[in-house]
C-alpha positions as CSV (number, residue, x, y, z in Angstrom):
1,A,82.9,-49.0,-137.0
2,S,83.7,-51.8,-135.6
3,S,86.5,-50.0,-132.7
4,S,83.4,-48.1,-131.3
5,R,81.4,-51.5,-131.2
6,R,83.9,-53.6,-129.0
7,R,83.7,-49.7,-126.7
8,S,79.8,-49.7,-126.8
9,S,80.4,-53.7,-126.3
10,S,82.5,-53.6,-123.9
11,K,80.1,-51.4,-121.5
12,V,77.0,-53.8,-121.8
13,C,77.0,-56.7,-118.6
14,A,76.3,-60.0,-120.4
15,Y,72.3,-60.6,-120.1
16,E,72.0,-63.5,-118.2
17,V,69.1,-65.7,-119.8
18,D,67.0,-68.1,-117.7
19,K,67.7,-71.6,-119.5
20,E,64.4,-72.7,-118.4
21,D,62.7,-70.1,-120.5
22,L,62.9,-70.8,-123.5
23,L,61.1,-67.3,-124.2
24,D,64.4,-65.9,-122.7
25,Q,66.7,-68.0,-124.4
26,H,65.6,-66.0,-127.5
27,V,65.7,-62.4,-125.6
28,G,69.6,-63.3,-124.9
29,Y,70.1,-64.7,-128.4
30,Y,69.1,-61.7,-130.2
31,L,70.8,-59.1,-127.0
32,R,74.2,-61.4,-127.9
33,H,74.1,-60.7,-131.3
34,H,73.2,-56.4,-131.2
35,P,75.8,-55.7,-128.7
36,D,74.9,-51.8,-130.0
37,V,71.3,-51.8,-129.7
38,H,71.9,-53.9,-126.3
39,A,74.3,-51.2,-125.2
40,S,71.8,-48.4,-125.8
41,H,69.1,-49.7,-123.7
42,S,67.8,-51.6,-120.7
43,I,66.3,-54.6,-120.4
44,V,65.3,-56.6,-117.6
45,R,63.2,-60.1,-117.1
46,K,60.9,-59.3,-114.5
47,R,59.2,-62.8,-114.9
48,P,57.7,-65.1,-117.3
49,G,57.0,-63.0,-120.2
50,I,57.2,-59.8,-119.2
51,Y,60.3,-57.7,-119.3
52,D,61.2,-54.2,-117.7
53,F,62.7,-52.3,-121.4
54,D,64.3,-48.7,-120.0
55,G,61.9,-48.6,-116.5
56,R,58.9,-49.4,-118.8
57,E,56.8,-52.4,-118.5
58,I,56.4,-54.9,-121.4
59,K,55.3,-58.2,-122.9
60,V,57.6,-60.1,-125.2
61,E,55.6,-63.4,-126.8
62,W,56.4,-65.7,-129.9
63,Q,54.3,-65.1,-132.8
64,Y,54.3,-68.5,-135.0
65,A,55.4,-68.8,-137.9
66,T,52.2,-68.6,-140.8
67,E,53.0,-71.2,-143.2
68,P,54.7,-75.0,-142.7
69,G,58.5,-74.7,-141.9
70,G,58.6,-71.1,-141.5
71,A,60.7,-69.4,-139.0
72,G,58.7,-67.2,-135.9
73,F,60.2,-64.3,-134.7
74,L,59.7,-62.2,-130.8
75,V,56.7,-59.7,-130.2
76,A,57.2,-57.1,-128.1
77,L,54.0,-55.7,-126.6
78,D,53.7,-52.0,-125.5
79,G,50.3,-51.0,-124.4
80,P,48.1,-50.9,-127.3
81,L,51.5,-51.4,-129.6
82,R,52.4,-54.9,-130.9
83,Q,55.5,-55.1,-133.1
84,P,58.8,-57.7,-133.8
85,F,60.8,-57.6,-131.1
86,A,64.4,-56.3,-133.1
87,D,62.1,-53.7,-134.7
88,Y,61.0,-52.3,-130.9
89,M,64.5,-52.6,-129.6
90,E,66.0,-50.6,-132.3
91,M,63.2,-48.1,-131.7
92,N,62.2,-47.9,-135.1
93,E,58.5,-48.1,-136.5
94,A,58.7,-50.8,-139.2
95,N,55.6,-53.4,-138.8
96,A,54.4,-51.2,-135.7
97,E,50.3,-52.4,-135.2
98,Y,48.3,-51.0,-132.5
99,D,45.4,-52.2,-130.6
100,S,42.7,-49.5,-129.6
101,Q,40.0,-52.3,-128.7
102,G,41.9,-52.9,-125.4
103,I,42.1,-49.7,-124.0
104,G,38.8,-47.9,-122.5
105,S,36.1,-48.6,-120.3
106,K,34.2,-51.8,-119.8
107,S,30.9,-50.1,-119.7
108,A,28.6,-49.3,-122.6
109,L,31.4,-50.7,-125.3
110,H,31.2,-53.8,-123.9
111,S,27.4,-54.6,-124.4
112,I,27.7,-53.8,-128.0
113,P,28.8,-56.7,-130.6
114,K,31.6,-55.6,-132.7
115,E,30.1,-55.8,-135.8
116,K,27.8,-52.9,-134.4
117,R,31.0,-50.6,-132.5
118,M,32.1,-47.5,-134.5
119,S,35.4,-48.3,-137.0
120,F,38.1,-46.6,-138.2
121,S,39.4,-46.5,-141.7
122,D,43.2,-46.0,-140.5
123,Q,44.9,-49.4,-140.5
124,H,46.5,-48.7,-143.0
125,K,48.5,-46.0,-141.3
126,M,51.9,-46.1,-139.2
127,Y,51.8,-44.1,-136.5
128,N,54.9,-44.4,-133.6
129,R,54.6,-45.6,-130.3
130,L,53.2,-41.9,-128.6
131,E,50.5,-41.7,-131.5
132,A,49.9,-44.9,-131.0
133,M,48.7,-44.5,-127.7
134,K,47.3,-41.1,-128.5
135,V,45.2,-42.5,-131.1
136,A,44.2,-46.2,-129.4
137,K,42.4,-43.4,-126.4
138,E,40.9,-41.2,-129.3
139,Q,39.5,-44.4,-130.1
140,A,38.6,-45.9,-127.4
141,L,36.7,-43.0,-126.7
142,A,34.8,-42.2,-129.7
143,R,33.8,-46.1,-129.3
144,E,32.6,-45.6,-125.9
145,R,30.6,-42.2,-126.9
146,A,29.0,-44.5,-129.7
147,A,28.1,-46.9,-128.0
148,G,26.0,-44.8,-126.0
149,F,24.2,-44.4,-128.3
150,V,23.1,-47.5,-129.8
151,K,22.6,-48.6,-126.3
152,E,19.9,-46.3,-126.3
153,G,18.7,-47.7,-129.3
154,K,19.7,-43.9,-131.0
155,E,21.2,-43.6,-133.9
156,V,24.9,-42.5,-133.8
157,P,24.9,-38.7,-134.3
158,H,27.6,-37.7,-137.5
159,E,29.8,-35.2,-135.1
160,V,30.8,-37.8,-132.5
161,M,33.3,-39.0,-135.5
162,V,33.7,-35.0,-136.4
163,K,34.5,-34.5,-132.8
164,Y,37.0,-37.8,-132.8
165,K,39.2,-36.5,-136.2
166,K,39.5,-33.5,-135.2
167,S,40.8,-34.4,-131.5
168,I,43.1,-36.6,-133.6
169,Q,44.3,-33.9,-135.7
170,Q,45.1,-32.0,-132.9
171,K,47.0,-34.1,-130.9
172,L,49.0,-35.7,-134.1
173,G,49.6,-32.7,-135.6
174,L,50.4,-32.9,-139.0
175,P,49.9,-36.5,-140.6
176,R,52.6,-38.6,-141.6
177,R,53.9,-39.5,-144.2
178,P,53.0,-43.6,-145.0
179,A,54.9,-46.0,-144.7
180,S,56.8,-48.0,-147.6
181,P,54.7,-51.1,-148.2
182,N,58.2,-52.5,-149.2
183,R,59.3,-53.4,-145.8
184,S,58.1,-57.0,-145.1
185,K,57.9,-58.7,-141.7
186,R,61.5,-60.4,-141.0
187,A,62.6,-63.3,-138.4
188,P,65.4,-62.0,-136.5
189,D,68.4,-64.2,-136.7
190,A,66.0,-67.5,-136.5
191,L,67.8,-69.8,-138.6
192,E,71.3,-69.1,-137.5
193,R,73.2,-72.3,-136.5
194,D,73.5,-71.4,-132.9
195,A,70.4,-69.9,-132.5
196,P,68.3,-70.9,-129.6
197,E,65.7,-74.1,-130.4
198,Q,62.6,-73.0,-132.1
199,I,59.6,-72.2,-130.5
200,L,57.4,-74.8,-132.6
201,E,54.2,-75.7,-130.9
202,A,51.8,-73.4,-130.3
203,P,50.3,-73.3,-126.7
204,P,46.7,-75.2,-126.2
């Protein structure tokens, strides 16, 4: 295993870190400590917080610790997908979250208060990247249809949700097994001795 690791890491050009960008220092630190992952993917910093990952433009942010003294960690944002950077780089679906409200048109939906918008009881489900984007798109379309009725003072027909569920079933096929609840979020290597300085303060 060690010899294969040396072979794979030898093929990788060292990632050039922007020394004035603390976020990029953390990206470089992760890649330096995971040469096999780095060897499998192409990642290039385009501008602060924006990276080209295998030809896709993604955003990288710092997730601040929720508890005093806790360690923050990098997060990747790819379309509606939000996931810890380490999990994203390793192409697994652990800790994946998606935002369905960031997709869709800014017409009827944006004139409706959030509490009156159509909601979906699937927050506990785990989707892969392609599924997440399909689900987010369908939810945005369903919300938009429902918002049109609400704006006109009409009750949202039951068929809007029926059509949404049918569409999701067609696009996703058989339901996925729920992800294990025991998987917890991790702060990848954030406390090792040679890690970059922690990003301690949230931006104003």
